[in-house]
C-alpha positions in Angstrom: -178.6 -152.1 21.6 -180.7 -154.4 23.6 -179.9 -155.5 27.3 -180.2 -159.0 28.7 -180.8 -159.9 32.3 -178.1 -162.9 33.6 -177.7 -164.7 36.4 -174.6 -166.9 37.6 -174.5 -169.2 41.0 -171.4 -168.6 42.7 -171.0 -170.7 45.9 -174.6 -170.0 46.5 -174.4 -166.7 45.5 -176.5 -165.8 42.7 -175.1 -162.8 40.7 -177.3 -161.0 38.7 -175.8 -158.9 35.7 -177.8 -157.1 32.8 -175.7 -158.3 29.1 -175.4 -155.9 26.8 -175.6 -156.5 23.4 -174.0 -154.7 20.6 -175.7 -153.6 17.5 -173.4 -155.2 15.8 -174.3 -158.3 17.9 -171.1 -158.4 19.8 -172.1 -159.9 23.1 -170.4 -157.9 26.0 -171.5 -160.1 28.6 -169.5 -163.6 27.1 -166.5 -161.7 26.6 -166.6 -160.8 30.0 -167.5 -164.2 31.5 -164.6 -165.7 29.0 -161.8 -163.2 30.6 -163.4 -164.3 34.3 -163.0 -168.1 33.3 -159.1 -167.3 32.2 -158.4 -165.0 35.1 -159.6 -168.2 37.5 -157.4 -170.3 35.0 -154.5 -167.7 35.8 -155.1 -167.6 39.6 -155.0 -171.6 39.5 -151.8 -171.6 37.5 -150.5 -168.9 40.0 -151.3 -171.0 43.0 -149.8 -174.2 41.5 -146.7 -172.5 41.0 -146.7 -170.8 44.6 -147.1 -174.6 45.6 -144.2 -175.7 43.9 -142.0 -173.1 45.1 -143.3 -173.8 48.4 -142.1 -177.9 47.6 -138.8 -175.9 45.8 -138.4 -174.0 48.9 -138.6 -177.1 51.3 -136.5 -179.6 49.0 -133.5 -176.4 48.8 -134.1 -176.3 52.8 -133.2 -180.1 53.2 -130.3 -179.6 50.3 -129.2 -177.0 52.8 -129.5 -179.3 56.0 -127.6 -182.0 53.9 -124.6 -179.8 52.6 -124.3 -178.8 56.6 -124.0 -182.3 57.5 -122.0 -183.2 54.7 -119.5 -179.7 55.5 -119.4 -180.9 58.9 -118.1 -184.4 58.0 -116.0 -183.1 55.6 -114.3 -180.7 58.4 -113.9 -183.8 60.7 -112.1 -185.6 58.0 -109.8 -182.9 57.4 -109.5 -182.2 60.9 -108.7 -186.2 61.4 -106.2 -186.2 58.2 -104.2 -183.2 59.3 -103.9 -185.1 62.6 -102.9 -188.1 61.4 -100.2 -185.7 58.7 -99.0 -184.2 61.9 -98.5 -187.5 63.9 -96.9 -189.3 60.2 -94.6 -185.9 60.0 -93.2 -186.3 64.1 -93.3 -190.3 62.8 -90.9 -188.8 60.0 -88.9 -187.1 61.2 -87.9 -189.8 64.5 -87.0 -192.0 61.3 -85.2 -189.5 59.6 -83.1 -189.2 63.3 -82.8 -192.7 63.4 -81.6 -192.9 59.8 -79.2 -190.0 60.0 -77.5 -192.2 63.1 -77.7 -195.7 61.2 -75.4 -193.3 58.7 -73.0 -191.7 60.7 -72.4 -195.4 62.1 -72.2 -197.0 58.5 -70.1 -194.3 57.7 -67.8 -194.9 61.2 -67.8 -199.0 60.4 -67.1 -197.8 56.3 -63.9 -195.9 57.3 -63.1 -198.7 59.8 -63.4 -201.5 56.9 -61.5 -199.0 54.4 -58.6 -198.5 56.7 -58.6 -203.0 57.6 -59.0 -203.1 53.3 -56.1 -200.7 53.0 -53.6 -202.7 55.6 -54.6 -205.7 54.2 -54.4 -204.4 50.9 -50.7 -203.0 51.3 -50.0 -206.6 53.1 -50.7 -208.7 50.2 -49.0 -206.3 47.9 -45.6 -206.2 49.9 -45.9 -210.4 49.5 -46.8 -210.0 46.1 -43.6 -207.9 45.3 -41.8 -210.5 47.5 -42.8 -213.0 45.6 -42.2 -211.5 42.3 -38.8 -210.1 43.4 -38.1 -214.1 44.8 -39.1 -215.0 41.2 -37.3 -213.0 39.3 -34.2 -213.7 41.7 -34.8 -217.3 40.9 -35.4 -216.9 37.0 -32.6 -214.8 37.3 -29.9 -217.6 38.5 -28.7 -220.9 36.3 -29.2 -224.3 38.0 -26.1 -226.1 38.8 -27.0 -228.5 36.4 -26.9 -226.1 33.6 -29.5 -224.2 31.8 -29.9 -221.2 29.6 -29.2 -217.6 29.5 -31.4 -215.6 27.3 -30.6 -212.1 28.2 -27.3 -209.8 28.4 -24.5 -211.3 30.5 -21.2 -209.6 31.6 -17.8 -211.5 33.0 -15.8 -209.0 34.4 -13.3 -211.7 35.5 -11.8 -214.3 33.4 -14.0 -216.9 32.0 -12.4 -220.8 31.8 -14.7 -223.0 29.7 -13.1 -226.6 30.2 -14.6 -229.3 27.2 -14.4 -230.9 24.3 -16.1 -228.6 21.9 -17.6 -224.3 22.8 -20.3 -223.6 20.6 -21.1 -220.2 20.1 -24.5 -219.4 18.1 -24.4 -215.5 17.0 -25.0 -213.9 14.4 -22.2 -211.5 15.3 -19.1 -212.1 17.1 -16.7 -209.5 18.6 -13.2 -209.7 19.9 -11.1 -206.9 20.6 -7.7 -209.5 20.4 -5.9 -208.3 17.3 -4.6 -211.4 17.0 -5.8 -215.0 17.1 -4.3 -217.8 18.6 -5.2 -221.1 17.0 -4.0 -224.7 18.2 -2.4 -223.0 21.6 -1.6 -227.1 22.6 -0.3 -228.2 19.3 2.9 -229.5 20.2 3.0 -231.5 16.9 2.3 -230.8 13.2 0.1 -233.6 12.1 -3.0 -231.5 11.4 -4.4 -228.8 9.4 -4.1 -224.9 11.1 -6.6 -222.0 9.6 -10.2 -221.3 9.8 -13.4 -222.7 7.9 -17.4 -221.8 7.0 -20.2 -223.2 6.0 -22.2 -221.9 2.5 -24.9 -223.0 0.6 -27.8 -225.1 0.8 -25.8 -228.4 1.6 -23.0 -226.9 3.4 -20.2 -226.6 1.2 -16.9 -225.5 3.1 -14.4 -222.5 2.1 -11.7 -221.3 4.1 -8.1 -220.9 4.4 -5.8 -223.7 5.9 -2.2 -225.1 6.1 -2.0 -228.5 5.3 0.2 -230.5 7.5 1.6 -232.4 4.6 3.3 -229.6 2.5 3.0 -226.9 5.2 1.4 -224.8 2.4 -1.8 -222.9 2.9 -4.9 -223.7 0.7 -7.6 -221.3 -0.2 -10.3 -223.3 -1.4 -14.0 -223.3 -1.7 -16.8 -226.0 -2.8 -15.3 -228.5 0.3 -17.7 -231.6 1.1 -16.2 -233.3 4.1 -15.9 -231.3 7.5 -12.9 -230.4 8.7 -13.9 -231.3 12.2 -15.2 -234.6 11.8 -11.9 -235.6 9.7 -10.0 -235.1 12.9 -8.8 -231.2 11.3 -7.0 -233.0 8.5 -7.4 -231.2 5.0 -7.7 -234.1 2.3 -5.9 -232.3 -0.5 -7.1 -234.8 -3.0 -10.8 -233.3 -2.4 -10.2 -229.5 -2.6 -11.3 -227.5 -5.1 -8.9 -223.8 -4.9 -10.8 -220.7 -4.7 -10.3 -217.4 -6.6 -8.4 -214.6 -4.6 -8.7 -210.9 -5.6 -5.6 -208.7 -3.8 -2.7 -207.1 -4.9 0.3 -209.3 -4.7 3.6 -208.2 -3.3 6.0 -211.3 -4.0 9.7 -211.7 -4.8 8.5 -214.8 -7.3 5.1 -216.4 -8.4 5.1 -220.2 -8.9 2.3 -221.8 -11.2 2.2 -225.4 -10.9 6.0 -225.3 -8.8 7.3 -223.2 -12.2 8.6 -219.7 -11.7 6.3 -217.7 -13.8 7.4 -214.5 -12.8 10.6 -212.5 -11.7 11.9 -209.1 -11.3 13.7 -208.7 -15.0 10.6 -210.7 -15.9 8.2 -207.9 -15.1 10.0 -205.3 -16.0 10.3 -206.6 -19.7 6.6 -207.3 -19.3 5.8 -203.9 -18.0 7.8 -202.5 -20.9 6.0 -204.0 -23.4 2.6 -203.3 -22.2 3.7 -199.4 -21.8 5.3 -199.7 -25.9 1.9 -201.7 -26.7 -0.2 -198.7 -24.9 1.4 -196.1 -27.1 0.6 -197.9 -30.3 -3.1 -198.2 -28.7 -3.3 -194.5 -28.1 -1.9 -193.7 -31.6 -4.0 -196.2 -33.1 -7.3 -194.8 -31.3 -6.1 -190.9 -32.7 -6.2 -192.3 -36.0 -9.7 -194.1 -35.5 -11.0 -191.0 -34.0 -9.8 -189.1 -37.1 -11.4 -191.3 -39.0 -14.6 -191.1 -37.0 -14.8 -187.4 -37.3 -13.9 -187.8 -41.7 -16.9 -190.4 -41.2 -19.4 -188.1 -39.4 -18.7 -185.2 -41.7 -19.2 -187.2 -45.0 -22.7 -189.1 -43.2 -23.5 -185.2 -42.2 -22.9 -184.2 -45.8 -24.9 -187.5 -47.5 -27.4 -186.3 -45.1 -27.8 -182.8 -46.4 -27.6 -184.4 -49.9 -30.1 -186.5 -49.0 -32.7 -183.9 -47.4 -32.4 -181.9 -50.4 -33.2 -185.0 -52.9 -36.0 -185.5 -50.0 -37.6 -181.9 -50.7 -37.5 -181.7 -54.4 -39.0 -185.3 -54.9 -41.5 -183.8 -52.5 -42.1 -180.8 -54.6 -41.9 -182.9 -57.4 -44.7 -185.2 -56.6 -46.9 -182.3 -54.9 -46.5 -180.2 -58.7 -47.4 -183.4 -60.2 -50.3 -183.9 -58.2 -51.9 -180.3 -59.2 -51.6 -181.5 -62.9 -54.0 -183.4 -65.7 -52.2 -186.5 -67.2 -51.8 -185.9 -70.7 -53.7 -189.5 -71.5 -57.0 -188.0 -70.0 -57.7 -186.7 -66.7 -60.1 -184.9 -64.6 -59.7 -180.8 -63.8 -61.5 -179.5 -60.4 -60.4 -175.9 -60.8 -60.7 -173.6 -64.2 -58.6 -173.5 -67.1 -57.7 -170.1 -68.3 -55.7 -170.1 -71.6 -53.9 -166.9 -73.0 -53.6 -168.0 -76.3 -54.9 -167.3 -79.5 -58.2 -170.0 -78.9 -58.8 -173.4 -77.6 -58.4 -176.3 -80.4 -60.7 -178.9 -79.5 -60.5 -181.6 -81.9 -62.5 -184.3 -80.2 -66.4 -184.9 -80.9 -67.8 -183.4 -77.8 -66.4 -181.7 -74.8 -68.3 -182.3 -71.6 -67.4 -180.6 -68.3 -68.6 -182.0 -65.1 -68.4 -181.5 -61.7 -70.2 -177.6 -62.5 -69.3 -177.7 -66.1 -71.7 -178.1 -69.1 -71.4 -179.2 -73.0 -68.7 -177.2 -75.4 -68.0 -178.1 -78.9 -64.5 -177.8 -81.1 -62.7 -174.7 -82.1 -62.4 -173.8 -86.0 -61.8 -174.8 -88.7 -64.7 -177.5 -88.5 -67.9 -177.5 -86.0 -69.1 -180.1 -83.8 -71.8 -180.5 -81.2 -70.8 -180.7 -77.6 -72.1 -183.3 -75.2 -74.5 -182.7 -72.7 -73.1 -181.0 -69.5 -73.6 -181.0 -65.6 -75.8 -178.9 -63.6 -74.6 -175.6 -62.3 -72.9 -172.0 -63.6 -70.7 -172.9 -66.9 -68.6 -170.2 -68.4 -67.3 -171.0 -72.4 -64.8 -168.2 -73.1 -62.8 -168.0 -76.3 -60.9 -165.1 -78.3 -63.3 -162.5 -80.0 -61.5 -163.0 -83.4 -63.2 -166.1 -84.0 -67.2 -166.9 -85.1 -70.1 -166.8 -82.8 -71.8 -170.0 -81.9 -74.6 -171.1 -85.0 -76.5 -172.3 -82.8 -76.9 -171.8 -78.7 -80.1 -173.2 -76.2 -80.9 -172.5 -72.9 -80.7 -170.1 -70.6 -77.2 -168.1 -71.2 -75.5 -164.6 -71.8 -73.2 -163.8 -74.6 -70.6 -161.2 -73.2 -67.4 -159.7 -75.3 -65.0 -158.0 -73.1 -61.7 -157.7 -72.9 -60.9 -159.7 -76.2 -62.5 -162.6 -75.2 -66.4 -164.2 -76.0 -67.5 -165.4 -72.9 -71.0 -167.9 -73.0 -72.1 -168.0 -69.2 -74.7 -170.8 -68.5 -77.1 -170.9 -65.9 -78.9 -173.6 -66.5 -79.3 -176.7 -69.1 -78.8 -176.0 -72.6 -76.2 -176.8 -75.6 -73.8 -174.8 -77.6 -72.6 -175.8 -81.3 -70.4 -174.3 -83.8 
C-alpha cells in the first residue's frame, strides 16, 4: 500500500489529506472526492427544493388570501340575494293578496253577469215561446179568403158546403150513414142516377146507373164519356155491359126482352140436371171399374216385362261368358272331363300366359309358338306321350291325366 499526500483549497482554507492507494490500485482519495462532490450536489438540490418550497408556500398564502377575499365576496352576494329574495317574497305575498281581492271582485261581477244573463235568457225564451205560440196559432187558422188544412180536423157540429162542386181527394172515405141519398133536389126524371168510377190509364168508367130514358139500371164498364161532363146523362149507345157474378133471386129472367126462365122451367131444368148427375155418377163408377181393371192388367204386364228383362239380362251375361263357335279368345282355364281333346287344326296357340300345343290322336301335328308365362297342357293318360318336347318343362301323370307344364319358351309334338 502507498501513501500519497494531497491538498485542496476550499474557500481559502487549505485541507491536506493523505491519500491511501490500495494494493489493488484503487485510489480511496478519489472515491472520497467523488462522494464529496455528490454530497455537494445533493446539498444544492436540497437548497433548490427548499427555495421552491418557500415559493410554493408564498403562492399558497397568496391563494389563501385570494380565496378568503372571494369567500367574502360570495358571502356578500349570498346575503344580497337572500335579502332580494325576501323582498321579492314580500312583494309576491302582497301581489297574491291583491290577486285574491281581484278574483273575489271578478267572482262577484261574474255572479252579477250570470244573474243578469239568466234574466235576459228567461225574457228571450218567454218572448220566443210567445212568438212561436202566436206563429203556431196563426198557422193553425185558415185565411178568410181560403186555404189548405194539412192535418186532421174535427167538426162537432153540422157542416154545410155551398157551391157547384165538392171534391174529396182521399184514399179512404168512411161514412156512418147506412143509406146514401142521391139527387136530393132532383124534382124531374131527366138525369141518370147512380155512381161511377175511373179505372185504367185512360180513366175509363164503370158503374151502376139508372137511365132516365128507359128507367132501367145498367151495370157497365169501358165507358169513355165522363158522366158529369155529359150533364149526368148516360149515353146508352156507348155503354158496354159489365159482368155480374152473384146469386139471383127473381120472379123471372129476361134475355133481350124475352122471358128465359120461370119457376116451371127452372123445375124441369133442375130435374133434368139431377138425372144427368145420376147418369154421370154411373159413368164415373164404370170408368173407375175400367181404370182398376186396366191398372191390374198394367201391373201384370209390368211383372211379365220385368221377368223377361231379367231373363234377357241373364242370357246376355251368360252369352258374354262363352266363346263363339266361329272363333274367339278364352282368357280363363278350360277343363275337359271327356276322354280327350281332339284338335284338328294344324297348331294350337295359347296366348295370355299360354304356349303352343298340337292336335291329338290319331295324327300328330306341331303346335304353334306360345306366349310367355306358365303353360299347362293336360290330357287323359290313355293317350301316348309327346314324341318331341323342347324347353323347360315337367311331366306329371296323376289323377288319370298327363300334364305338361312349361315354365319358359318351348315346343311339343305328338
